C-alpha positions as CSV (number, residue, x, y, z in Angstrom):
1,M,114.2,192.0,74.8
2,R,113.5,188.3,73.0
3,R,117.1,187.5,72.6
4,S,117.7,188.6,76.4
5,L,114.5,186.2,77.9
6,F,116.4,183.4,75.3
7,A,119.1,183.8,77.0
8,K,118.2,183.8,80.8
9,L,116.4,180.2,79.7
10,G,119.6,178.9,78.5
11,A,121.8,179.7,81.2
12,L,119.1,178.4,83.7
13,V,118.9,175.2,81.9
14,A,122.8,174.5,82.0
15,V,122.6,175.4,85.7
16,L,120.4,172.9,86.3
17,A,121.8,170.6,84.0
18,I,125.0,170.7,86.2
19,V,123.5,170.4,89.4
20,A,121.5,167.4,88.2
21,A,125.3,165.9,87.4
22,A,126.2,166.4,90.6
23,C,123.3,165.1,92.6
24,G,123.2,162.1,90.4
25,G,126.6,160.6,91.1
26,E,126.2,157.6,88.2
27,T,124.7,158.1,85.2
28,A,122.1,156.0,83.9
29,P,123.3,153.0,81.7
30,Q,123.0,153.8,77.8
31,D,121.4,151.6,75.3
32,D,124.2,150.0,74.2
33,E,125.8,149.0,77.8
34,P,125.0,146.1,79.8
35,T,122.4,145.8,82.5
36,D,123.0,143.6,85.7
37,T,120.4,141.0,85.9
38,G,121.9,139.5,89.0
39,G,123.1,136.2,86.1
40,Q,120.2,136.0,84.5
41,T,119.9,136.9,80.7
42,E,116.7,136.2,79.8
43,T,113.4,135.2,81.2
44,Q,113.0,131.6,80.6
45,T,109.9,130.2,78.9
46,Q,107.2,128.4,79.7
47,L,108.3,125.6,77.1
48,E,112.4,125.6,78.1
49,A,111.5,125.3,81.7
50,V,109.4,121.8,80.4
51,I,111.7,120.7,78.8
52,E,114.3,121.3,81.3
53,A,112.7,119.5,84.2
54,G,111.7,116.4,81.9
55,I,108.1,116.3,83.3
56,L,105.0,118.0,81.8
57,R,102.4,118.3,84.7
58,C,98.8,118.9,84.4
59,G,96.0,120.2,86.0
60,V,93.4,117.7,85.5
61,N,89.9,116.9,87.6
62,D,89.4,113.5,89.5
63,T,85.9,113.2,89.7
64,V,84.4,112.8,86.1
65,P,83.9,109.5,84.9
66,G,85.4,109.5,81.6
67,F,87.0,112.9,81.0
68,G,88.9,112.6,84.4
69,F,88.4,109.8,87.1
70,L,89.8,108.5,89.7
71,T,90.0,104.8,89.7
72,A,89.4,102.2,92.1
73,D,93.8,100.9,91.6
74,G,94.1,104.4,92.2
75,A,94.7,105.8,88.9
76,I,93.3,109.1,87.1
77,E,92.0,107.8,83.6
78,G,89.9,110.2,80.8
79,F,89.5,111.5,77.8
80,D,91.3,114.4,79.4
81,I,93.9,112.9,80.7
82,D,94.8,111.4,77.3
83,F,95.5,114.9,76.1
84,C,97.3,115.4,78.7
85,I,99.8,112.1,78.2
86,A,100.1,113.3,74.2
87,M,100.8,117.0,75.2
88,A,104.1,115.3,77.1
89,A,104.4,112.9,74.8
90,A,105.4,115.3,72.1
91,V,106.8,117.8,74.4
92,L,109.7,115.3,76.0
93,G,109.8,112.8,72.4
94,T,108.6,110.0,75.2
95,D,105.7,107.4,73.4
96,S,105.0,105.3,75.9
97,P,102.4,106.3,78.7
98,E,102.7,103.6,80.1
99,E,106.2,104.9,81.9
100,G,104.2,107.5,83.9
101,T,107.5,109.9,84.3
102,H,107.1,112.5,81.8
103,Y,103.5,113.9,83.3
104,E,102.2,114.4,86.4
105,L,98.2,115.1,87.4
106,V,97.7,117.2,89.5
107,P,93.8,117.0,90.2
108,V,92.2,120.9,91.6
109,S,89.1,122.2,91.8
110,A,87.3,123.8,89.8
111,D,87.1,127.1,91.8
112,E,91.4,127.1,92.4
113,R,91.9,126.2,88.5
114,F,92.9,129.4,87.8
115,N,95.0,130.2,90.7
116,A,96.7,127.6,90.7
117,L,97.9,127.7,87.3
118,R,98.8,131.2,87.9
119,S,100.6,130.4,91.0
120,G,102.9,128.0,88.7
121,E,101.3,124.4,90.1
122,Y,101.0,122.6,87.1
123,D,102.3,123.6,83.5
124,V,98.8,123.3,81.4
125,L,95.3,123.4,82.7
126,V,93.0,120.1,80.7
127,R,89.9,120.3,83.0
128,N,86.8,119.8,81.2
129,T,87.1,124.1,81.3
130,T,84.9,126.6,79.4
131,W,86.1,129.0,77.0
132,T,84.4,132.1,77.7
133,S,85.6,135.5,77.1
134,S,85.8,136.7,80.9
135,R,88.4,134.0,81.4
136,D,90.3,134.5,78.0
137,G,90.6,138.2,79.1
138,T,89.6,138.7,83.0
139,E,91.2,135.5,84.4
140,G,94.6,135.8,81.8
141,M,93.4,132.3,80.4
142,A,94.9,131.5,77.3
143,F,92.9,128.7,75.6
144,A,93.8,126.3,72.8
145,H,91.6,124.3,70.2
146,V,88.3,122.8,71.3
147,N,89.0,119.7,72.2
148,F,85.1,119.1,73.5
149,Y,82.0,121.1,72.3
150,D,79.5,120.5,75.0
151,G,76.4,121.8,76.2
152,Q,74.9,122.6,80.1
153,A,71.8,120.2,81.3
154,M,70.0,118.7,84.3
155,M,69.8,115.7,85.8
156,V,67.2,114.5,87.9
157,R,65.6,110.8,89.5
158,T,63.9,109.4,86.9
159,D,60.5,109.0,89.2
160,S,61.1,113.0,90.2
161,G,58.2,113.6,88.4
162,F,60.0,116.6,86.3
163,D,60.2,115.9,82.5
164,A,61.9,119.7,81.6
165,V,63.6,122.2,83.6
166,E,59.9,124.5,83.1
167,D,58.9,121.8,86.0
168,M,61.2,122.8,88.7
169,D,59.8,125.7,90.1
170,G,61.4,126.4,93.4
171,A,63.5,123.2,93.2
172,T,67.2,123.2,95.0
173,V,69.7,122.4,92.5
174,C,73.3,121.1,93.1
175,V,76.2,122.5,90.9
176,T,79.6,123.2,91.1
177,A,81.1,126.6,92.9
178,G,83.5,128.7,90.6
179,T,81.6,127.7,87.2
180,T,79.5,128.9,84.6
181,T,77.7,126.2,85.2
182,E,76.4,128.4,88.4
183,L,76.1,131.8,86.5
184,N,73.7,129.5,83.7
185,L,71.7,128.1,86.3
186,A,70.8,131.7,87.4
187,D,69.9,132.9,83.5
188,Y,68.3,130.1,82.7
189,F,65.6,129.7,85.0
190,Q,65.3,133.7,85.2
191,A,64.5,133.5,81.1
192,L,62.0,130.2,82.4
193,G,60.3,133.2,84.8
194,I,60.9,130.6,87.6
195,E,62.8,130.2,90.8
196,N,65.6,128.1,91.8
197,T,67.7,127.9,95.6
198,P,71.6,126.6,94.2
199,L,73.1,124.7,96.7
200,T,77.2,124.7,95.7
201,F,79.9,122.5,96.9
202,E,83.3,122.3,95.7
203,D,83.6,119.3,93.3
204,N,81.4,116.4,92.2
205,T,81.8,113.5,95.2
206,Q,80.7,116.0,97.4
207,I,77.4,117.1,95.0
208,Q,76.9,113.3,95.1
209,E,76.5,113.2,98.5
210,A,73.7,116.2,98.7
211,F,72.2,114.6,96.3
212,V,72.1,111.2,97.6
213,A,71.0,112.8,100.5
214,D,67.8,114.2,99.0
215,Q,69.4,118.1,99.6
216,C,68.8,118.9,95.9
217,Q,66.2,117.8,93.5
218,G,68.2,118.3,90.2
219,W,72.1,118.3,89.3
220,T,73.4,120.9,87.0
221,S,76.6,120.4,85.1
222,D,78.2,120.0,81.3
223,R,75.5,117.1,80.0
224,S,78.7,114.9,79.3
225,Q,79.9,115.3,83.1
226,L,76.3,114.1,83.5
227,A,76.1,110.9,81.8
228,G,79.3,110.0,83.0
229,I,78.2,110.6,86.8
230,R,75.3,108.9,85.8
231,S,77.0,105.8,84.9
232,T,78.9,105.2,88.1
233,F,75.9,105.8,90.4
234,P,76.0,103.4,93.3
235,E,73.9,100.5,92.6
236,D,72.5,100.7,96.3
237,E,70.9,104.2,95.3
238,G,69.6,102.3,91.8
239,G,72.0,102.8,89.6
240,P,72.1,104.7,86.2
241,E,68.2,104.0,85.9
242,A,67.7,106.1,88.8
243,L,68.6,109.0,86.9
244,V,67.7,111.0,84.1
245,I,68.8,113.9,81.8
246,L,66.7,116.2,80.8
247,D,66.7,117.4,77.2
248,D,67.1,121.1,77.7
249,I,69.9,122.6,76.5
250,M,71.1,125.2,78.6
251,S,73.8,126.6,77.4
252,K,76.7,126.3,74.8
253,E,80.1,124.9,76.3
254,P,83.0,125.1,74.4
255,L,85.8,123.0,76.3
256,A,89.7,123.4,76.0
257,P,93.0,123.2,77.5
258,A,94.6,126.8,78.6
259,T,97.6,128.1,79.2
260,L,98.3,131.6,81.2
261,D,98.5,134.5,78.5
262,G,102.0,135.9,77.6
263,D,104.0,132.7,76.3
264,S,102.9,132.7,72.8
265,E,105.6,129.7,72.1
266,W,103.7,127.7,74.9
267,H,99.9,128.2,74.2
268,D,101.0,127.5,70.6
269,V,102.6,124.1,71.2
270,I,99.6,123.2,73.4
271,D,97.2,124.1,70.3
272,M,98.8,122.5,67.8
273,V,98.8,119.0,69.5
274,V,94.8,119.3,70.4
275,N,94.5,120.1,66.5
276,G,97.4,117.7,65.4
277,L,95.2,114.7,66.9
278,I,92.0,116.3,65.1
279,Y,93.9,116.0,62.2
280,A,95.1,113.1,62.5
281,E,91.8,111.5,62.3
282,E,90.6,113.5,59.5
283,L,94.2,112.0,57.7
284,G,93.5,108.2,58.9
285,V,96.6,108.4,60.9
286,T,95.9,105.8,64.0
287,Q,98.2,104.7,67.1
288,G,98.6,101.5,65.1
289,N,99.6,102.8,61.9
290,V,101.7,106.0,62.7
291,A,105.1,104.5,62.3
292,D,104.3,103.1,58.7
293,Q,103.3,106.4,57.9
294,A,105.8,108.1,59.5
295,S,108.2,105.8,57.4
296,N,106.3,106.4,54.0
297,P,103.3,108.7,54.4
298,D,100.5,108.8,51.7
299,D,100.2,112.2,51.1
300,P,101.7,115.5,52.0
301,G,99.3,116.2,54.6
302,I,100.5,112.8,56.7
303,A,104.2,114.1,56.1
304,G,103.6,117.5,57.6
305,L,101.4,116.4,60.5
306,L,104.4,113.8,61.1
307,G,107.1,116.0,60.5
308,V,108.8,113.9,57.6
309,A,109.7,114.4,53.8
310,F,107.2,113.4,50.9
311,E,108.6,112.3,47.8
312,G,112.0,113.6,47.9
313,G,110.8,117.0,49.6
314,E,111.5,118.9,52.5
315,P,110.4,117.9,56.0
316,L,107.9,120.7,57.2
317,D,109.3,122.6,60.6
318,P,106.4,124.5,61.5
319,G,108.7,126.3,63.9
320,L,106.7,125.9,67.5
321,G,110.5,125.0,69.5
322,V,110.0,121.2,69.5
323,D,111.3,118.7,67.7
324,P,109.2,118.9,63.9
325,T,108.3,114.9,64.5
326,F,106.1,116.0,67.8
327,M,103.1,114.6,66.9
328,Q,104.4,111.0,66.4
329,G,105.4,110.9,69.6
330,A,101.5,112.5,70.5
331,I,99.7,110.0,68.4
332,A,102.0,106.5,69.2
333,A,100.9,107.5,72.9
334,V,97.3,108.2,73.0
335,G,96.2,107.4,68.8
336,N,93.7,110.4,67.0
337,Y,90.8,112.0,68.3
338,G,88.7,109.3,67.1
339,E,90.1,106.6,69.1
340,I,90.5,109.1,72.4
341,F,87.1,109.7,71.8
342,E,85.9,106.1,71.5
343,R,88.1,104.9,74.2
344,H,86.7,107.5,77.1
345,L,83.4,108.2,75.9
346,G,82.2,105.9,72.8
347,A,79.4,103.4,72.1
348,D,81.3,101.2,74.0
349,T,82.3,102.4,77.6
350,P,79.2,103.2,80.1
351,L,78.7,107.2,79.0
352,G,77.9,105.4,75.7
353,L,78.1,109.5,73.7
354,E,77.2,109.4,70.7
355,R,80.0,112.2,68.8
356,G,77.6,114.7,67.8
357,I,79.3,118.2,67.0
358,N,82.2,116.5,67.8
359,A,82.1,114.3,65.0
360,L,84.7,115.5,62.2
361,W,83.6,118.3,59.8
362,T,83.6,115.6,57.1
363,D,81.7,114.1,58.9
364,G,78.7,116.4,59.7
365,G,80.4,117.3,63.2
366,I,82.1,120.9,63.7
367,Q,85.8,119.2,65.2
368,Y,87.9,121.1,62.1
369,A,91.8,121.2,61.8
370,I,94.4,123.5,60.2
371,P,96.4,121.9,58.2
372,F,100.0,121.3,59.0
373,R,102.3,122.9,55.5
């Protein structure tokens, strides 16, 4: 009985196989057979695309003094902009920011920055963007080494009568739409048990117009942004002295460049440029001495960073897909992390920011670079 059943099943399978072959016409290609891909043999990586184009496009801010700000002569300058220039020099081997041909700055709003990156409007986001779990996950971003540790704060008029955020019950607060700042504002006021009315705008220019028009009593953003905005507040509105940044620290804001998830090669290059600029400061490699150090490095750490041999050894190639000397171009273009900070944010600038936790770990801060080995 069992043999008869198996025989019938075997016959049925054979018949179905014949029918399937007849209906299918052509057989599917086997694993070792080539598949027609329309002439494209493999997907081009982002690194390959940037090198082929000969230009790096960076999504940036142009409304935050010190970080990314449109100057009177029409140029966008700042801390984040120098990181874009360094990345371009590292990838494309150009060490002169004055040439301006190896990078393109693409201003983008906070609300549109992730969509714009996903749609290919630029190659890397370098726009005072906070690294959060949902942006890393849901938004599909891959964040590089943090280039600025910040915290959210509140700015008010000096004569407002507010000494702390807890005094602002019922106040209207201006905030940029589509940011973690908006969420933090709600959380902080809720924790204090007080109310506020958020008034959202796309960028800082619109917020400043509303603030000057007394549409809001407070302006919340990252502390560093508020310091930059305060430094350029119009003199006919009282200048910087007309504003005060309250002491409250409303959140943690680790700011970092971002690329799209799924291209680890491109992310690794961007990540290592940021890391390398921090490491250069730690090792004492500067814009002024990088050429000399590349010719005769003082120690193996410097040799590894600059991709040159040390005492007869072999130069380090970290296998990132770019020339092993990539950090020479980056440092020659903008200097090390400390030089970038002091140029745009430090004591001799209108912002006058202290390094604080953005100091090197050897100086009491938390900026800590991995070694090039």
